[in-house]
N, CA, C and O atoms as a CHARMM CRD file, in Angstrom:
* protein
*
  384
    1    1 UNK  N      0.85400  -1.17900   0.00000 PROA 1      0.00000
    2    1 UNK  CA     0.00000   0.00000   0.00000 PROA 1      0.00000
    3    1 UNK  C      0.89600   1.23800   0.00000 PROA 1      0.00000
    4    1 UNK  O      1.90600   1.29800   0.70100 PROA 1      0.00000
    5    2 UNK  N      0.50100   2.21300  -0.79900 PROA 2      0.00000
    6    2 UNK  CA     1.24400   3.46500  -0.86800 PROA 2      0.00000
    7    2 UNK  C      0.38200   4.58100  -0.27400 PROA 2      0.00000
    8    2 UNK  O     -0.84800   4.53200  -0.31500 PROA 2      0.00000
    9    3 UNK  N      1.06100   5.58400   0.27600 PROA 3      0.00000
   10    3 UNK  CA     0.38400   6.68100   0.95600 PROA 3      0.00000
   11    3 UNK  C      0.95700   8.00800   0.49800 PROA 3      0.00000
   12    3 UNK  O      2.07300   8.09000  -0.01500 PROA 3      0.00000
   13    4 UNK  N      0.15500   9.04400   0.70000 PROA 4      0.00000
   14    4 UNK  CA     0.63700  10.40200   0.48500 PROA 4      0.00000
   15    4 UNK  C      0.07100  11.27400   1.59500 PROA 4      0.00000
   16    4 UNK  O     -0.94400  10.95000   2.21000 PROA 4      0.00000
   17    5 UNK  N      0.74300  12.37000   1.83200 PROA 5      0.00000
   18    5 UNK  CA     0.28900  13.30900   2.85000 PROA 5      0.00000
   19    5 UNK  C     -0.91400  14.06500   2.30100 PROA 5      0.00000
   20    5 UNK  O     -0.90000  14.53100   1.16100 PROA 5      0.00000
   21    6 UNK  N     -1.94800  14.18000   3.11600 PROA 6      0.00000
   22    6 UNK  CA    -3.13900  14.92400   2.71500 PROA 6      0.00000
   23    6 UNK  C     -2.71500  16.34000   2.31600 PROA 6      0.00000
   24    6 UNK  O     -1.93000  16.96600   3.02900 PROA 6      0.00000
   25    7 UNK  N     -3.21900  16.85300   1.19100 PROA 7      0.00000
   26    7 UNK  CA    -2.82700  18.19100   0.74900 PROA 7      0.00000
   27    7 UNK  C     -3.21400  19.30600   1.71800 PROA 7      0.00000
   28    7 UNK  O     -2.69000  20.41600   1.62500 PROA 7      0.00000
   29    8 UNK  N     -4.12200  19.02300   2.64200 PROA 8      0.00000
   30    8 UNK  CA    -4.53100  20.01700   3.63200 PROA 8      0.00000
   31    8 UNK  C     -3.64800  19.99300   4.88200 PROA 8      0.00000
   32    8 UNK  O     -3.92300  20.70200   5.85100 PROA 8      0.00000
   33    9 UNK  N     -2.59400  19.18200   4.86200 PROA 9      0.00000
   34    9 UNK  CA    -1.68800  19.08400   6.00600 PROA 9      0.00000
   35    9 UNK  C     -0.40900  19.86000   5.70400 PROA 9      0.00000
   36    9 UNK  O      0.24100  19.64900   4.68000 PROA 9      0.00000
   37   10 UNK  N     -0.07100  20.75600   6.61400 PROA 10     0.00000
   38   10 UNK  CA     1.18100  21.49900   6.55400 PROA 10     0.00000
   39   10 UNK  C      2.06900  20.91800   7.64300 PROA 10     0.00000
   40   10 UNK  O      1.62600  20.71500   8.77400 PROA 10     0.00000
   41   11 UNK  N      3.32100  20.65100   7.29900 PROA 11     0.00000
   42   11 UNK  CA     4.19800  20.03700   8.29200 PROA 11     0.00000
   43   11 UNK  C      5.62600  20.53500   8.13000 PROA 11     0.00000
   44   11 UNK  O      6.03400  20.99500   7.06400 PROA 11     0.00000
   45   12 UNK  N      6.36800  20.42500   9.22400 PROA 12     0.00000
   46   12 UNK  CA     7.77000  20.81000   9.19300 PROA 12     0.00000
   47   12 UNK  C      8.54400  19.98800  10.21500 PROA 12     0.00000
   48   12 UNK  O      8.05700  19.75300  11.32200 PROA 12     0.00000
   49   13 UNK  N      9.74700  19.55100   9.85100 PROA 13     0.00000
   50   13 UNK  CA    10.59600  18.90400  10.85200 PROA 13     0.00000
   51   13 UNK  C     11.12700  19.97500  11.80500 PROA 13     0.00000
   52   13 UNK  O     11.41900  21.09600  11.38800 PROA 13     0.00000
   53   14 UNK  N     11.24800  19.63100  13.06300 PROA 14     0.00000
   54   14 UNK  CA    11.74800  20.55000  14.07800 PROA 14     0.00000
   55   14 UNK  C     12.58100  19.75000  15.06300 PROA 14     0.00000
   56   14 UNK  O     12.04200  19.00000  15.87700 PROA 14     0.00000
   57   15 UNK  N     13.89100  19.91100  14.98800 PROA 15     0.00000
   58   15 UNK  CA    14.83100  19.11500  15.77100 PROA 15     0.00000
   59   15 UNK  C     14.56200  17.64400  15.49400 PROA 15     0.00000
   60   15 UNK  O     14.69600  17.20900  14.35100 PROA 15     0.00000
   61   16 UNK  N     14.19000  16.86900  16.49300 PROA 16     0.00000
   62   16 UNK  CA    13.93100  15.44000  16.25300 PROA 16     0.00000
   63   16 UNK  C     12.43300  15.12700  16.22900 PROA 16     0.00000
   64   16 UNK  O     12.02900  13.98200  16.42800 PROA 16     0.00000
   65   17 UNK  N     11.62300  16.14200  15.98700 PROA 17     0.00000
   66   17 UNK  CA    10.17000  15.98200  15.92800 PROA 17     0.00000
   67   17 UNK  C      9.66600  16.43600  14.55600 PROA 17     0.00000
   68   17 UNK  O     10.41500  16.99800  13.75600 PROA 17     0.00000
   69   18 UNK  N      8.39800  16.18300  14.30900 PROA 18     0.00000
   70   18 UNK  CA     7.71100  16.75700  13.15400 PROA 18     0.00000
   71   18 UNK  C      6.45000  17.41600  13.68700 PROA 18     0.00000
   72   18 UNK  O      5.69900  16.82200  14.46100 PROA 18     0.00000
   73   19 UNK  N      6.23000  18.65000  13.26000 PROA 19     0.00000
   74   19 UNK  CA     5.02700  19.38100  13.66100 PROA 19     0.00000
   75   19 UNK  C      4.06200  19.41400  12.48900 PROA 19     0.00000
   76   19 UNK  O      4.43700  19.71800  11.35700 PROA 19     0.00000
   77   20 UNK  N      2.80600  19.09300  12.78900 PROA 20     0.00000
   78   20 UNK  CA     1.77100  18.97700  11.76500 PROA 20     0.00000
   79   20 UNK  C      0.61900  19.92200  12.07000 PROA 20     0.00000
   80   20 UNK  O      0.27500  20.15500  13.22900 PROA 20     0.00000
   81   21 UNK  N      0.03100  20.46000  11.01000 PROA 21     0.00000
   82   21 UNK  CA    -1.20800  21.21600  11.13900 PROA 21     0.00000
   83   21 UNK  C     -2.14100  20.75500  10.03700 PROA 21     0.00000
   84   21 UNK  O     -1.77600  20.75800   8.86100 PROA 21     0.00000
   85   22 UNK  N     -3.34000  20.36000  10.41500 PROA 22     0.00000
   86   22 UNK  CA    -4.35600  19.97300   9.44500 PROA 22     0.00000
   87   22 UNK  C     -5.31400  21.13800   9.25400 PROA 22     0.00000
   88   22 UNK  O     -6.06000  21.49300  10.16700 PROA 22     0.00000
   89   23 UNK  N     -5.29300  21.73300   8.06500 PROA 23     0.00000
   90   23 UNK  CA    -6.22700  22.82100   7.76600 PROA 23     0.00000
   91   23 UNK  C     -7.65500  22.30300   7.72800 PROA 23     0.00000
   92   23 UNK  O     -8.60300  23.05700   7.95200 PROA 23     0.00000
   93   24 UNK  N     -7.80700  21.02300   7.44500 PROA 24     0.00000
   94   24 UNK  CA    -9.13900  20.40700   7.38700 PROA 24     0.00000
   95   24 UNK  C     -9.79200  20.37200   8.77400 PROA 24     0.00000
   96   24 UNK  O    -10.98200  20.65500   8.91400 PROA 24     0.00000
   97   25 UNK  N     -9.00000  20.02000   9.79800 PROA 25     0.00000
   98   25 UNK  CA    -9.55500  19.89200  11.15000 PROA 25     0.00000
   99   25 UNK  C     -9.19800  21.05900  12.06500 PROA 25     0.00000
  100   25 UNK  O     -9.82900  21.25100  13.10500 PROA 25     0.00000
  101   26 UNK  N     -8.18400  21.84200  11.67900 PROA 26     0.00000
  102   26 UNK  CA    -7.72400  22.93100  12.52700 PROA 26     0.00000
  103   26 UNK  C     -6.87700  22.46900  13.69600 PROA 26     0.00000
  104   26 UNK  O     -6.65500  23.22900  14.63800 PROA 26     0.00000
  105   27 UNK  N     -6.40200  21.23500  13.65100 PROA 27     0.00000
  106   27 UNK  CA    -5.63900  20.67200  14.76700 PROA 27     0.00000
  107   27 UNK  C     -4.14300  20.66000  14.47400 PROA 27     0.00000
  108   27 UNK  O     -3.70400  20.43500  13.34600 PROA 27     0.00000
  109   28 UNK  N     -3.37100  20.91300  15.54600 PROA 28     0.00000
  110   28 UNK  CA    -1.92300  20.79800  15.51400 PROA 28     0.00000
  111   28 UNK  C     -1.52700  19.49900  16.19300 PROA 28     0.00000
  112   28 UNK  O     -2.20400  19.04100  17.11300 PROA 28     0.00000
  113   29 UNK  N     -0.43500  18.90700  15.74100 PROA 29     0.00000
  114   29 UNK  CA     0.13900  17.73000  16.40300 PROA 29     0.00000
  115   29 UNK  C      1.64800  17.82900  16.33400 PROA 29     0.00000
  116   29 UNK  O      2.20200  18.41000  15.40100 PROA 29     0.00000
  117   30 UNK  N      2.30400  17.26200  17.32200 PROA 30     0.00000
  118   30 UNK  CA     3.75300  17.11900  17.28700 PROA 30     0.00000
  119   30 UNK  C      4.06400  15.64100  17.39400 PROA 30     0.00000
  120   30 UNK  O      3.64700  14.97200  18.33900 PROA 30     0.00000
  121   31 UNK  N      4.80300  15.13500  16.41300 PROA 31     0.00000
  122   31 UNK  CA     5.21200  13.73200  16.42100 PROA 31     0.00000
  123   31 UNK  C      6.56600  13.61500  17.10400 PROA 31     0.00000
  124   31 UNK  O      7.48100  14.38500  16.81400 PROA 31     0.00000
  125   32 UNK  N      6.69000  12.65600  18.00600 PROA 32     0.00000
  126   32 UNK  CA     7.96700  12.43600  18.67700 PROA 32     0.00000
  127   32 UNK  C      8.98800  11.87600  17.68800 PROA 32     0.00000
  128   32 UNK  O      8.67800  11.66700  16.51500 PROA 32     0.00000
  129   33 UNK  N     10.18600  11.63800  18.16100 PROA 33     0.00000
  130   33 UNK  CA    11.28600  11.21200  17.29400 PROA 33     0.00000
  131   33 UNK  C     10.96300   9.95900  16.48700 PROA 33     0.00000
  132   33 UNK  O     11.20800   9.91900  15.28100 PROA 33     0.00000
  133   34 UNK  N     10.42300   8.95100  17.13400 PROA 34     0.00000
  134   34 UNK  CA    10.11000   7.70000  16.43900 PROA 34     0.00000
  135   34 UNK  C      9.02700   7.91700  15.39200 PROA 34     0.00000
  136   34 UNK  O      9.16900   7.48800  14.24700 PROA 34     0.00000
  137   35 UNK  N      7.95400   8.57700  15.78100 PROA 35     0.00000
  138   35 UNK  CA     6.86500   8.85400  14.84400 PROA 35     0.00000
  139   35 UNK  C      7.34800   9.75500  13.71500 PROA 35     0.00000
  140   35 UNK  O      6.92200   9.60200  12.57000 PROA 35     0.00000
  141   36 UNK  N      8.23700  10.69500  14.03200 PROA 36     0.00000
  142   36 UNK  CA     8.77700  11.59000  13.01000 PROA 36     0.00000
  143   36 UNK  C      9.56700  10.81600  11.96100 PROA 36     0.00000
  144   36 UNK  O      9.48400  11.12700  10.77200 PROA 36     0.00000
  145   37 UNK  N     10.32800   9.81700  12.38400 PROA 37     0.00000
  146   37 UNK  CA    11.08300   9.00700  11.42800 PROA 37     0.00000
  147   37 UNK  C     10.14300   8.26800  10.47700 PROA 37     0.00000
  148   37 UNK  O     10.42700   8.14200   9.28600 PROA 37     0.00000
  149   38 UNK  N      9.03700   7.78800  11.00400 PROA 38     0.00000
  150   38 UNK  CA     8.05200   7.10500  10.15900 PROA 38     0.00000
  151   38 UNK  C      7.42900   8.10800   9.19000 PROA 38     0.00000
  152   38 UNK  O      7.32200   7.82800   7.99600 PROA 38     0.00000
  153   39 UNK  N      7.02000   9.26800   9.68900 PROA 39     0.00000
  154   39 UNK  CA     6.41600  10.30200   8.84900 PROA 39     0.00000
  155   39 UNK  C      7.36900  10.69900   7.71900 PROA 39     0.00000
  156   39 UNK  O      6.96100  10.78300   6.56000 PROA 39     0.00000
  157   40 UNK  N      8.63000  10.94000   8.05600 PROA 40     0.00000
  158   40 UNK  CA     9.60600  11.33700   7.04400 PROA 40     0.00000
  159   40 UNK  C      9.80900  10.23600   6.01100 PROA 40     0.00000
  160   40 UNK  O      9.95000  10.51700   4.82100 PROA 40     0.00000
  161   41 UNK  N      9.82500   8.98200   6.46400 PROA 41     0.00000
  162   41 UNK  CA     9.94600   7.87000   5.52600 PROA 41     0.00000
  163   41 UNK  C      8.77900   7.81800   4.56600 PROA 41     0.00000
  164   41 UNK  O      8.96800   7.65800   3.36000 PROA 41     0.00000
  165   42 UNK  N      7.57500   7.95100   5.09200 PROA 42     0.00000
  166   42 UNK  CA     6.37900   7.93300   4.23900 PROA 42     0.00000
  167   42 UNK  C      6.39500   9.12900   3.28400 PROA 42     0.00000
  168   42 UNK  O      6.01300   9.00000   2.12100 PROA 42     0.00000
  169   43 UNK  N      6.83500  10.28900   3.77100 PROA 43     0.00000
  170   43 UNK  CA     6.85900  11.47600   2.90600 PROA 43     0.00000
  171   43 UNK  C      7.85500  11.31200   1.76500 PROA 43     0.00000
  172   43 UNK  O      7.66000  11.86900   0.68500 PROA 43     0.00000
  173   44 UNK  N      8.91800  10.55200   1.99800 PROA 44     0.00000
  174   44 UNK  CA     9.94700  10.36300   0.97500 PROA 44     0.00000
  175   44 UNK  C      9.60900   9.24700  -0.00300 PROA 44     0.00000
  176   44 UNK  O      9.83000   9.38500  -1.20600 PROA 44     0.00000
  177   45 UNK  N      9.07000   8.13600   0.51100 PROA 45     0.00000
  178   45 UNK  CA     8.89200   6.97900  -0.38300 PROA 45     0.00000
  179   45 UNK  C      7.44500   6.51000  -0.51300 PROA 45     0.00000
  180   45 UNK  O      7.14800   5.67500  -1.36900 PROA 45     0.00000
  181   46 UNK  N      6.54700   7.02500   0.31200 PROA 46     0.00000
  182   46 UNK  CA     5.13400   6.68200   0.19300 PROA 46     0.00000
  183   46 UNK  C      4.75300   5.28100   0.61600 PROA 46     0.00000
  184   46 UNK  O      3.60400   4.87500   0.44400 PROA 46     0.00000
  185   47 UNK  N      5.69400   4.53600   1.16700 PROA 47     0.00000
  186   47 UNK  CA     5.44300   3.12200   1.45400 PROA 47     0.00000
  187   47 UNK  C      5.73400   2.78700   2.91200 PROA 47     0.00000
  188   47 UNK  O      6.83200   3.03700   3.41000 PROA 47     0.00000
  189   48 UNK  N      4.73900   2.21700   3.59100 PROA 48     0.00000
  190   48 UNK  CA     4.95900   1.75300   4.96200 PROA 48     0.00000
  191   48 UNK  C      5.96800   0.61000   4.97500 PROA 48     0.00000
  192   48 UNK  O      6.80200   0.52400   5.87600 PROA 48     0.00000
  193   49 UNK  N      5.89300  -0.26500   3.97600 PROA 49     0.00000
  194   49 UNK  CA     6.80000  -1.41500   3.91200 PROA 49     0.00000
  195   49 UNK  C      8.24500  -0.96800   3.71200 PROA 49     0.00000
  196   49 UNK  O      9.14800  -1.46800   4.38300 PROA 49     0.00000
  197   50 UNK  N      8.47100  -0.01800   2.78100 PROA 50     0.00000
  198   50 UNK  CA     9.82800   0.47700   2.54700 PROA 50     0.00000
  199   50 UNK  C     10.35900   1.21100   3.77200 PROA 50     0.00000
  200   50 UNK  O     11.53000   1.07300   4.12500 PROA 50     0.00000
  201   51 UNK  N      9.50100   1.98700   4.41400 PROA 51     0.00000
  202   51 UNK  CA     9.90500   2.70100   5.62200 PROA 51     0.00000
  203   51 UNK  C     10.28400   1.71600   6.71700 PROA 51     0.00000
  204   51 UNK  O     11.28300   1.91300   7.40800 PROA 51     0.00000
  205   52 UNK  N      9.49800   0.66000   6.88200 PROA 52     0.00000
  206   52 UNK  CA     9.81200  -0.36500   7.88200 PROA 52     0.00000
  207   52 UNK  C     11.15100  -1.02200   7.57700 PROA 52     0.00000
  208   52 UNK  O     11.95400  -1.24200   8.48300 PROA 52     0.00000
  209   53 UNK  N     11.39400  -1.33300   6.32100 PROA 53     0.00000
  210   53 UNK  CA    12.66400  -1.96500   5.94200 PROA 53     0.00000
  211   53 UNK  C     13.84000  -1.03800   6.23000 PROA 53     0.00000
  212   53 UNK  O     14.86800  -1.48400   6.74000 PROA 53     0.00000
  213   54 UNK  N     13.69900   0.24500   5.90800 PROA 54     0.00000
  214   54 UNK  CA    14.76500   1.21100   6.16600 PROA 54     0.00000
  215   54 UNK  C     15.04900   1.34000   7.65800 PROA 54     0.00000
  216   54 UNK  O     16.20800   1.36500   8.07200 PROA 54     0.00000
  217   55 UNK  N     13.99600   1.42300   8.46400 PROA 55     0.00000
  218   55 UNK  CA    14.19200   1.56400   9.90900 PROA 55     0.00000
  219   55 UNK  C     14.74900   0.28400  10.52200 PROA 55     0.00000
  220   55 UNK  O     15.53300   0.34600  11.46900 PROA 55     0.00000
  221   56 UNK  N     14.35900  -0.86400  10.00100 PROA 56     0.00000
  222   56 UNK  CA    14.90400  -2.13300  10.49800 PROA 56     0.00000
  223   56 UNK  C     16.40900  -2.18300  10.28000 PROA 56     0.00000
  224   56 UNK  O     17.15000  -2.61900  11.16100 PROA 56     0.00000
  225   57 UNK  N     16.86300  -1.74100   9.11700 PROA 57     0.00000
  226   57 UNK  CA    18.30400  -1.70800   8.84100 PROA 57     0.00000
  227   57 UNK  C     18.98300  -0.68800   9.74500 PROA 57     0.00000
  228   57 UNK  O     20.02900  -0.97300  10.32800 PROA 57     0.00000
  229   58 UNK  N     18.39100   0.50300   9.86300 PROA 58     0.00000
  230   58 UNK  CA    18.98400   1.57100  10.67300 PROA 58     0.00000
  231   58 UNK  C     19.18800   1.13200  12.12100 PROA 58     0.00000
  232   58 UNK  O     20.19200   1.47700  12.74400 PROA 58     0.00000
  233   59 UNK  N     18.23500   0.37300  12.65300 PROA 59     0.00000
  234   59 UNK  CA    18.30800  -0.00800  14.05900 PROA 59     0.00000
  235   59 UNK  C     18.78200  -1.43600  14.27700 PROA 59     0.00000
  236   59 UNK  O     18.69400  -1.95300  15.39000 PROA 59     0.00000
  237   60 UNK  N     19.28000  -2.07500  13.23900 PROA 60     0.00000
  238   60 UNK  CA    19.89500  -3.39200  13.39100 PROA 60     0.00000
  239   60 UNK  C     18.93600  -4.50400  13.75000 PROA 60     0.00000
  240   60 UNK  O     19.29800  -5.41900  14.48900 PROA 60     0.00000
  241   61 UNK  N     17.72100  -4.44200  13.24200 PROA 61     0.00000
  242   61 UNK  CA    16.75400  -5.52000  13.48600 PROA 61     0.00000
  243   61 UNK  C     17.16400  -6.70600  12.62400 PROA 61     0.00000
  244   61 UNK  O     16.89300  -6.73600  11.42300 PROA 61     0.00000
  245   62 UNK  N     17.81300  -7.67500  13.24100 PROA 62     0.00000
  246   62 UNK  CA    18.39900  -8.78800  12.50000 PROA 62     0.00000
  247   62 UNK  C     17.43800  -9.94400  12.27100 PROA 62     0.00000
  248   62 UNK  O     17.47600 -10.58100  11.21800 PROA 62     0.00000
  249   63 UNK  N     16.59600 -10.21600  13.22500 PROA 63     0.00000
  250   63 UNK  CA    15.75500 -11.41000  13.11600 PROA 63     0.00000
  251   63 UNK  C     14.45900 -11.09700  12.37100 PROA 63     0.00000
  252   63 UNK  O     13.99700  -9.95600  12.37100 PROA 63     0.00000
  253   64 UNK  N     13.88000 -12.10600  11.74100 PROA 64     0.00000
  254   64 UNK  CA    12.57800 -11.91400  11.09300 PROA 64     0.00000
  255   64 UNK  C     11.50900 -11.43200  12.07900 PROA 64     0.00000
  256   64 UNK  O     10.63600 -10.64700  11.71200 PROA 64     0.00000
  257   65 UNK  N     11.57700 -11.89600  13.31600 PROA 65     0.00000
  258   65 UNK  CA    10.59200 -11.47700  14.32300 PROA 65     0.00000
  259   65 UNK  C     10.72300  -9.98300  14.61800 PROA 65     0.00000
  260   65 UNK  O      9.71500  -9.29100  14.76000 PROA 65     0.00000
  261   66 UNK  N     11.95300  -9.48400  14.71100 PROA 66     0.00000
  262   66 UNK  CA    12.16000  -8.05500  14.95300 PROA 66     0.00000
  263   66 UNK  C     11.65000  -7.22900  13.77700 PROA 66     0.00000
  264   66 UNK  O     10.98600  -6.21100  13.97100 PROA 66     0.00000
  265   67 UNK  N     11.95700  -7.66100  12.56900 PROA 67     0.00000
  266   67 UNK  CA    11.49800  -6.94000  11.37900 PROA 67     0.00000
  267   67 UNK  C      9.97100  -6.96700  11.28200 PROA 67     0.00000
  268   67 UNK  O      9.35500  -5.97300  10.90000 PROA 67     0.00000
  269   68 UNK  N      9.37100  -8.09000  11.62300 PROA 68     0.00000
  270   68 UNK  CA     7.90600  -8.20100  11.58800 PROA 68     0.00000
  271   68 UNK  C      7.26600  -7.26100  12.61000 PROA 68     0.00000
  272   68 UNK  O      6.23100  -6.65400  12.33400 PROA 68     0.00000
  273   69 UNK  N      7.87800  -7.14300  13.78300 PROA 69     0.00000
  274   69 UNK  CA     7.35800  -6.24600  14.81500 PROA 69     0.00000
  275   69 UNK  C      7.42800  -4.79400  14.35100 PROA 69     0.00000
  276   69 UNK  O      6.47300  -4.03800  14.52700 PROA 69     0.00000
  277   70 UNK  N      8.55000  -4.40700  13.76100 PROA 70     0.00000
  278   70 UNK  CA     8.69400  -3.04500  13.24800 PROA 70     0.00000
  279   70 UNK  C      7.64900  -2.77900  12.16700 PROA 70     0.00000
  280   70 UNK  O      7.00000  -1.73300  12.16700 PROA 70     0.00000
  281   71 UNK  N      7.49200  -3.72100  11.25900 PROA 71     0.00000
  282   71 UNK  CA     6.51600  -3.56900  10.17600 PROA 71     0.00000
  283   71 UNK  C      5.10800  -3.43500  10.72900 PROA 71     0.00000
  284   71 UNK  O      4.35100  -2.56800  10.29200 PROA 71     0.00000
  285   72 UNK  N      4.74900  -4.28000  11.68400 PROA 72     0.00000
  286   72 UNK  CA     3.40300  -4.22600  12.26800 PROA 72     0.00000
  287   72 UNK  C      3.16400  -2.88800  12.96800 PROA 72     0.00000
  288   72 UNK  O      2.11000  -2.27500  12.79800 PROA 72     0.00000
  289   73 UNK  N      4.14200  -2.43700  13.75400 PROA 73     0.00000
  290   73 UNK  CA     3.97900  -1.17500  14.47300 PROA 73     0.00000
  291   73 UNK  C      3.82200   0.00100  13.51100 PROA 73     0.00000
  292   73 UNK  O      3.00500   0.89300  13.74000 PROA 73     0.00000
  293   74 UNK  N      4.60600  -0.00300  12.43800 PROA 74     0.00000
  294   74 UNK  CA     4.50700   1.08300  11.46000 PROA 74     0.00000
  295   74 UNK  C      3.16500   1.03400  10.74800 PROA 74     0.00000
  296   74 UNK  O      2.54000   2.07400  10.54200 PROA 74     0.00000
  297   75 UNK  N      2.71500  -0.14000  10.37400 PROA 75     0.00000
  298   75 UNK  CA     1.41000  -0.25800   9.71200 PROA 75     0.00000
  299   75 UNK  C      0.28300   0.21700  10.61900 PROA 75     0.00000
  300   75 UNK  O     -0.65100   0.86500  10.14700 PROA 75     0.00000
  301   76 UNK  N      0.35100  -0.09400  11.91700 PROA 76     0.00000
  302   76 UNK  CA    -0.66600   0.37600  12.86100 PROA 76     0.00000
  303   76 UNK  C     -0.64000   1.89800  12.98100 PROA 76     0.00000
  304   76 UNK  O     -1.68800   2.54300  13.01400 PROA 76     0.00000
  305   77 UNK  N      0.56100   2.46700  13.04600 PROA 77     0.00000
  306   77 UNK  CA     0.69500   3.92000  13.14900 PROA 77     0.00000
  307   77 UNK  C      0.15200   4.59900  11.89300 PROA 77     0.00000
  308   77 UNK  O     -0.57900   5.58500  11.98400 PROA 77     0.00000
  309   78 UNK  N      0.50500   4.07900  10.73800 PROA 78     0.00000
  310   78 UNK  CA     0.02900   4.64800   9.47600 PROA 78     0.00000
  311   78 UNK  C     -1.49500   4.55000   9.38400 PROA 78     0.00000
  312   78 UNK  O     -2.14400   5.47500   8.89400 PROA 78     0.00000
  313   79 UNK  N     -2.06300   3.45500   9.84300 PROA 79     0.00000
  314   79 UNK  CA    -3.52000   3.30900   9.85600 PROA 79     0.00000
  315   79 UNK  C     -4.16000   4.41400  10.69400 PROA 79     0.00000
  316   79 UNK  O     -5.19400   4.96100  10.30900 PROA 79     0.00000
  317   80 UNK  N     -3.55800   4.74600  11.83100 PROA 80     0.00000
  318   80 UNK  CA    -4.07200   5.84100  12.66800 PROA 80     0.00000
  319   80 UNK  C     -3.95900   7.18600  11.94700 PROA 80     0.00000
  320   80 UNK  O     -4.86500   8.01500  12.02500 PROA 80     0.00000
  321   81 UNK  N     -2.83900   7.39800  11.24400 PROA 81     0.00000
  322   81 UNK  CA    -2.67100   8.65600  10.50900 PROA 81     0.00000
  323   81 UNK  C     -3.71400   8.79600   9.40300 PROA 81     0.00000
  324   81 UNK  O     -4.21600   9.89300   9.15700 PROA 81     0.00000
  325   82 UNK  N     -4.03900   7.69700   8.74100 PROA 82     0.00000
  326   82 UNK  CA    -5.08900   7.71300   7.71500 PROA 82     0.00000
  327   82 UNK  C     -6.43200   8.03700   8.37000 PROA 82     0.00000
  328   82 UNK  O     -7.19000   8.85700   7.85300 PROA 82     0.00000
  329   83 UNK  N     -6.72600   7.40300   9.49500 PROA 83     0.00000
  330   83 UNK  CA    -7.99600   7.63800  10.19700 PROA 83     0.00000
  331   83 UNK  C     -8.12000   9.09100  10.65200 PROA 83     0.00000
  332   83 UNK  O     -9.22400   9.63300  10.70000 PROA 83     0.00000
  333   84 UNK  N     -6.99800   9.72200  10.98600 PROA 84     0.00000
  334   84 UNK  CA    -7.00400  11.12200  11.41300 PROA 84     0.00000
  335   84 UNK  C     -7.03500  12.09000  10.23000 PROA 84     0.00000
  336   84 UNK  O     -7.13600  13.30100  10.42200 PROA 84     0.00000
  337   85 UNK  N     -6.94900  11.56300   9.01900 PROA 85     0.00000
  338   85 UNK  CA    -6.97700  12.41000   7.83400 PROA 85     0.00000
  339   85 UNK  C     -5.65300  13.07600   7.51300 PROA 85     0.00000
  340   85 UNK  O     -5.61400  14.02900   6.73400 PROA 85     0.00000
  341   86 UNK  N     -4.56700  12.59100   8.10000 PROA 86     0.00000
  342   86 UNK  CA    -3.25400  13.17700   7.84200 PROA 86     0.00000
  343   86 UNK  C     -2.57000  12.54400   6.63500 PROA 86     0.00000
  344   86 UNK  O     -1.82000  13.20700   5.91900 PROA 86     0.00000
  345   87 UNK  N     -2.83200  11.27300   6.41900 PROA 87     0.00000
  346   87 UNK  CA    -2.33400  10.55900   5.24500 PROA 87     0.00000
  347   87 UNK  C     -3.52300  10.05100   4.45000 PROA 87     0.00000
  348   87 UNK  O     -4.61100   9.84500   4.98900 PROA 87     0.00000
  349   88 UNK  N     -3.29700   9.85300   3.15900 PROA 88     0.00000
  350   88 UNK  CA    -4.30500   9.26300   2.27800 PROA 88     0.00000
  351   88 UNK  C     -3.69500   8.04800   1.59900 PROA 88     0.00000
  352   88 UNK  O     -2.50600   8.03600   1.28100 PROA 88     0.00000
  353   89 UNK  N     -4.50800   7.03500   1.37900 PROA 89     0.00000
  354   89 UNK  CA    -4.06400   5.89800   0.58400 PROA 89     0.00000
  355   89 UNK  C     -4.04800   6.32300  -0.87000 PROA 89     0.00000
  356   89 UNK  O     -4.99000   6.95200  -1.35200 PROA 89     0.00000
  357   90 UNK  N     -2.97100   5.97800  -1.57000 PROA 90     0.00000
  358   90 UNK  CA    -2.89900   6.27700  -2.99900 PROA 90     0.00000
  359   90 UNK  C     -3.63000   5.20300  -3.76900 PROA 90     0.00000
  360   90 UNK  O     -3.52600   4.01700  -3.45700 PROA 90     0.00000
  361   91 UNK  N     -4.36500   5.62200  -4.77000 PROA 91     0.00000
  362   91 UNK  CA    -5.03700   4.65100  -5.63000 PROA 91     0.00000
  363   91 UNK  C     -4.24800   4.52600  -6.92300 PROA 91     0.00000
  364   91 UNK  O     -3.43300   5.38800  -7.25100 PROA 91     0.00000
  365   92 UNK  N     -4.49600   3.45100  -7.65000 PROA 92     0.00000
  366   92 UNK  CA    -3.82200   3.24500  -8.92200 PROA 92     0.00000
  367   92 UNK  C     -2.55100   2.44500  -8.76800 PROA 92     0.00000
  368   92 UNK  O     -2.28300   1.87500  -7.71000 PROA 92     0.00000
  369   93 UNK  N     -1.78100   2.40700  -9.81400 PROA 93     0.00000
  370   93 UNK  CA    -0.55800   1.60300  -9.85100 PROA 93     0.00000
  371   93 UNK  C      0.50600   2.19700  -8.95000 PROA 93     0.00000
  372   93 UNK  O      0.54000   3.40200  -8.70200 PROA 93     0.00000
  373   94 UNK  N      1.36800   1.32800  -8.46900 PROA 94     0.00000
  374   94 UNK  CA     2.49100   1.75000  -7.62800 PROA 94     0.00000
  375   94 UNK  C      3.46000   2.57800  -8.46400 PROA 94     0.00000
  376   94 UNK  O      3.60400   2.36900  -9.66900 PROA 94     0.00000
  377   95 UNK  N      4.11700   3.52000  -7.79900 PROA 95     0.00000
  378   95 UNK  CA     5.11400   4.34000  -8.47600 PROA 95     0.00000
  379   95 UNK  C      6.38100   3.53800  -8.68100 PROA 95     0.00000
  380   95 UNK  O      6.66500   2.59400  -7.94400 PROA 95     0.00000
  381   96 UNK  N      7.13300   3.92200  -9.68400 PROA 96     0.00000
  382   96 UNK  CA     8.41100   3.24600  -9.95600 PROA 96     0.00000
  383   96 UNK  C      9.49000   3.80100  -9.07200 PROA 96     0.00000
  384   96 UNK  O     10.63700   3.36300  -9.14800 PROA 96     0.00000
């Protein structure tokens, strides 16, 4: 599954956090360091799976169980971001 940031969301990295504002809801959020890394990964590659793989390598997740846990946690977080209207699922073919 591929994702994109909702066009009504304005965001900026700030130190080790990401600050978000949704013009649609009028709400501000600050993502902590871990959540910010996921957000930045999704913003760069649009893929929860690719972001999970990158973070698994970055943090030395060697076993399949560790990689599966990272993937599951990221997918759950992304699902919450979609539910909050901060991310949208992309339709159509995957990007190259």
